[in-house]
N, C-alpha and C positions, 0 to 999 in steps of 0.2 A: 628410340635411341638407349643405348644400355656403357656404361662406363665400370671398371674393373679398377678398383683399386688395392696392392698389394702395402700390408706395412707389416714391422717386425724384421726386416733382415737389419746385422748389423755386422759385428767384430768378434769373434770368440775364437776361444784357445782348442784346439784338437784334444778329443774328448769331451766336449762341452757340448750344451745342449742350446736349441734355439730353437722358436714358434713364429710361426709365418701366417698369417691371416692374407686375403682377400674377399673383399667386399662388392657386391654388384648396386648398379641403383639404376634406376631408370626406369624405361617403359617392358616389364616383366612379366607375364604369366606363367612360365614355367621354367623351371631348369632340368636340364636333365645330367649330362657328365658334367662333371668337374675333375680339370686336369692341373697338375702344375708340372711343369716343363721348368729346365736350367739349359743357360749359356755360358759359358766363361769365352774368352777372346780368343780370337782360331780353332777352336772348336764347332760342331756343327750341335744345335739345340737337341737336347734330349728328354723325351717323356720318363719323369720321372712315378710320378704316383696318378691314377686316377681313381673314381670314385660315382660309381651310377647312381640312378635316382632312387633305385631301392638298398643303398647301401654296401653294396659288392666292389671290392679294392682292388686293383692291381700295382702290382710294384716294380720299377727297375730291379735288378737284380745286383746290381751294386748300392742299392739302398734298401734293401730287402732285410727287416730286423730291426734295424735300426731307424727308418722313420715311419708314420702313422698319417695317416689323411686321415680326415673327419672333415662332414660338414652340416650344420645346421640351418636347416631351410626355410626358418621363420627369418633368417635374418640374411636368408641369400649372401651366404657365407662359405667358401673353405677355410680348413688350416691344415696345417703341415705341423706334426710335432717332428723335430730332427732331433738325433738322440749320438753318442758317440762321433761324433761328426768328426773328420778326415780333412784335411789340407785338399785332396780331391773335391770335396762339396763344395769345393767356393767356386761361385758362380750369379751371376743373374738370374735368379727366379722367376718367372713370370706362370701367372695362370688362365686359365682358358675355359669356357665354360661357353657350352650348348644350350642355349638360350630360346627360349620361344614367345613372339611377341603378343599385345592382348589378340591382334588380328590373325592369327595362329602361322604365322610364318617363323619358320626354323634358321638361325645364326649362330654362326661361332664368332663369342669375343672375345679378345687377349686385353691382360693389363699389362703394364709397362714396366714392371717387373721392379724388385727389390735385391738389392745388394746382399748377397751370404759369403763372408771371408773368412776363411776356416786358420787360423798360426799354428804352425809347426812347434 
């Protein structure tokens, strides 16, 4: 059993910064990819950023140059540093980890999300 918990969301003015985190706990042997998604009401969920086990990162065009994803493997935690925030960044941000259990099974796990609201 694996649980992912996000934290660090909140309300920020346009142009401001925020860092959100996602920490996993439970039966974890290895975490491959760590991803951030976001979803606003009435909109489709979109992939924001990914980081692989070797540290390779990818970003959606909408956030490239403004957001930075990083990971701390010792803490089973992924971070998303968000700078120069825009109102269109407002959404629930969700993390997803690809996890190997101690028994060798790979599964994807989702957090419940943290709200990020950017005011004009």
